[in-house]
Every structure is written in structure tokens, then in C-alpha cells.
N, C-alpha and C positions, 0 to 999 in steps of 0.2 A: 523649471529644473528640466533638463534632457535626461530621459532614460533611455538606456541600450538593453536590446534583448539579450539575456544571457545565452540564447542558443545561436543566434544568426548575427548578432550585433546590429540590427536595425535600431533606428533611433525614433522612429515615428509610432511609439507605443500610445494606444488610446485607453481610457478609464471604461471599465465594463462593470465595475461595482464599487461600492463605497459604504465603510461601515465604522462610524467614529473616527478614529485618526488614521485608518487602514484604507488602502485602495488596492484593487486587483487591476493592474495594467496588462495589456493584452498586444502581441504582435500581430499586425496584418500581414506579416511575410510567413512565418512558420506557425502561427497560431498559439505559441507559448504565452501562457498567463504568470504574472509575478506578483507577489505580494510586496507591497510598499508602505511603510518601511520595511526592508528586508533583514531578518535578524541573523545575529551571528550564531554559530553553533552552540556556543555556550547559553545564548538566550534561548534557543528553539530547546534544549534539552531540560530547562527548567519547566517545561509544560507537564512533564510526563512523571507527576507525583502518582503514588497508588491510587487517588480518586481518580485519576483519568481513566484507569483499567475497570472501574465499577460497571460501567455500561458493557464491557467486553465480556462479563461472565454470563450474558443473556445466552440461553439455550440458542436463540436466533444465529449467534456467532459460530456455534458448534455446526450448525447446518451449513452455515457459509464455508467454513472449513471443509466439511465434507465434499461439498461441491467441488472446490478447489483441489482437493486431494485427489477425487476420481478423475480430475482432468490430467494432473501430474502423473498420476499413477501410470496411465496408457502409454506414457512418453519414456518411462524408465524400467530398467532391469532390476530384479530381485536383489536386494542386500546392496543397493546403491547408497552413496552417502550422500546426505542433504543437509545443507546448512539452512535454518530458519532464521533469515536475518530481519530484524524488526519485528518479530512474531509475539511480541507482548507475553501475555500470561498462558500462550502455549495450545491454543486452539487447534491449530494444525499440527503440530507436534503430538497431540493426544490422538488424533485421527491416524496419523502417518505411522505412529509406532506399531499400531496394529498389523500394517503391512510388511514388517520385517526388515523395515529399513534401519541404517545408521544414522543418527540424527544427532545435530549440534545445533545449539542456538546461539544468538547475539542478541542483546537489545540494549539501549542507553539505560533503562530503567533496572537498579539492582534489586528492587522490590519484585519485578517481573521475573528476573533470571532465578531468584532465590526460589521463587513459587514454581517456576518449571523444574528446576534441579530437584527439589523435594517431591514434586509430585510425578515426574517422569524419569528421573534418574538418568539424565542424560548430560554430557558436557555442556556447560553454559559460560558465556563471556560477556564482560561489560566494557565501558571504554577505560583506559585510551583505545581509540582503534586505529589501527595502523595496517599497513600491507603484510607487515610481519605476524600478524595475529595468527595467521593460518598460513600452512605451507602452500607452496605452488602446486597446482592441479590436485589438491586436496579433494575436491568434492565432485562428484557426478552432477549434480544440481544444487541451485540456490534457489530459494523462494523467497520473494521479497514483496509480501501482498500488503497493500495500501501503505506503502513505506515510502517510496520516492519523492512522493508531495510533501514531505515532513523534511526534507535534507537540504541545509544550505550547501553542503559538499557534495551534492549528488553526482558530479562528474567524476570527482577522486573516487567515491564509492563503487560506481560503476567499474572503475579501472582496476579497483581492487577484487572486484567479482571476475573480471576476466582472468585475472592471475589465479585466483584460488580455483578455478574450473578445470576439470582436465581437458588436455589437449591429445588427440589421436589423429592419425593419418587419414581416417576416413571421418569427415566432418559430422556426419550423422551420430557418431558413436563418441564425439566429445561432449564436454559438459554443458548442461543447459539452464539458462535462467528463466525463471517464471516470474513476473510481475503482474499485478494490478494497480491500477491508481485511477483518479477521476478523470474523465475526458473532457475537458473545456470546450470541445465541438460536439458533444453528445447531443443526440435529438433532443433530449429533455431540457438540456441547458438553452439550446436555440429557442425552443419553444416557450420557456418560462422567463427568459432574460434574466433580469435582476433578483428575480424571486426564486431562481434555482437553488435546489438544495445543495448543489456543488459550490456555491459561495457561502455558505453558513458556517464553514468549520475556520473559522479565523480566531486566533492567529495561528492555530495548528497547521493549517495548509499554507504552504508558501510558494510552492510552485504548481501550475495548471498546464499540464501538458496537453498536447493536441497529438493525433497519430503521427503527424509530420514530424513534430519537434522530438517526440520521444525516440523515433527513428534515427533522427540526425543524431543524438548523443549516444545512443546504443551503438550505432556504425562508428562514431568516433573512437569508443571504448574498443572496437575490435570485433564486436559482435555482428553475427549474421541474424536478420530479423525475420523469422519464419513465418511468424502469426501476429496479427493484431485483430483482436475480435471483441464485439459488444459482449461486456460482462454485467453483471447484476448483483443483487443480494437478496437474501430470503430473510423477510420479518414477519413477524406476527401482528396481529391487528392490535394487541396490547401496546407493543413497542411503537407501531406507527402513530396511533392515537396519543400516545404518551408524548412523543416527540413534537407533535404538532400541536399541543396543549389542548386537544379536543377531549376533555374530560368527561363530558356528557355521553359522547359515543364510546368512549373506554368504558364508563360504567354499564352502558347498554350490553357492549360484548360479554362484559363479565356476568350480567344477569342471565344472558342466553347461553352462556357456557362455550362461547367461540372465542374468547379472549387469545388463547393460544394457537388459534387457526393460523397457519402461515402460508405466505404466497412468496412466489418469486418474481422480482421485479427487474426485467431486462432493461435496465436503463443506467446512464450516470456514469458508469466505469467501463474500462477497457482492460 
């Protein structure tokens, strides 16, 4: 079967990873990777049951959210309106609320949005998703952290973002979109190949962007790309050894009282 790149329509995709009935196919032209078979929106949304969010309640994710907030905060004015799109149980909202911003949240999970509304008392929204869900130029900023790699309709969503963000005569004062996502061309993915952590979240991750491919679709939606930078994540020794199934090392860290020691890993994301 011939596969066409969803970004540049190149038909010479090649396989970079295989797991069970799934394959990740990559474009040699723009670097975009895609999961095969590719799910529908309805199929993708069934993944996000309450159990999916259990790991997201780790203190490590609050530290991640704090690092992201500190970056976003440098680029916004006080009392800005921010939409947290796909933010799950509200780690970013919980941190940003202390900054005095006007916050809104959207997620496909009713469970997550009920938790956010109850915990932080902000407006929350769930599907159906359409451009009319929010007003034109309603937000000064939209954050979509670790979201776009999950979306079968990523082009449509980027178009929505562009409509919802404020437009001003001075471009630097216009609305801003902040996103993080796995980088299929990250140094660790190139180094580890098929053993890369970036290939292990199947079928949750269906899009595998490179800096070039995300730039293409962002510009197609009308955005100016100001910066693409290496990002990473904060994780405790306990979390890392648990995910790697290294129970003996995990046990030792607990005995030594260093299980909650956290490190920042500058890898994998952009």
C-alpha cells in the first residue's frame, strides 16, 4: 500500500518502528511521522478514560507545568485570557491560576474537565469541538502542551486556534500559541532508534512532528513561528525506574530516601 505524507504529500514514506499491528511511517522530505493504521477522531477519543490520567497526578507533572508556566509567563501581560487546550486534569491551570490570569480549559475527557472545574472553578468545555465553541479573538494565549501528537484533526484545530487568538495591528501584541510535542528528530531518538522513548506511546501518539513539519502546518494556519527550542521533562527517580520496570533500583532509591529526587531531562520534546 502507498502512503502519502499528511504534511507534504510525499509518497515515499519508510518504516521507523513497528509494534504489534501498528507501524510508524516517516517522510524523508519534511520529517513527519504518522501512525499506521491512523485512527478516526472517535477512535482516538476512546483512549482517554479516567485511568489514563492516573499517571498525570504525579508531583513530577506539577514540576513540568511550573517550568512551562515560567516560560509562558515571560511572554504575557497580567490578566491575559488563556485557554488550556487538552490540559487534562489541570496541572498548568493550577500553577497559572496563581498568576492572576483569566483561565479557560478544554479537553475531550469529561472526567478531566469535571475535576478542573471543581478544583479550580474556571470555565471548562468538552466536545463537540467547533470553531464556534469560543469567540473570535477571545484569547491572548492558547497553551496546548503534549496535545497535537494525539489529534487526527490537528490541521483543523490549528485553524481554530488562529481564529480564537487576538489579532492586533502590532504583531508582537497579537495572541500567542504555546505548544510542546515529541520531536521525531530529537537527538535521543536519533541515538536510540527503535528503542527511543518517543516510539513507546502507541496508540496514544499518532502524529510525530519534526521542527520542519510543525513549522509547515503552523504557517499554513496563519501563524508566525517565533521559536522552536529543545524542551524536556522533570521526573523523579521513582517515576523513571517504575516506567523502565527496574524494580530493584526503585527499591534501592526508596531505601536510600532518594526516590523523590527529581532531574530535568533536556530531551525528546520541542
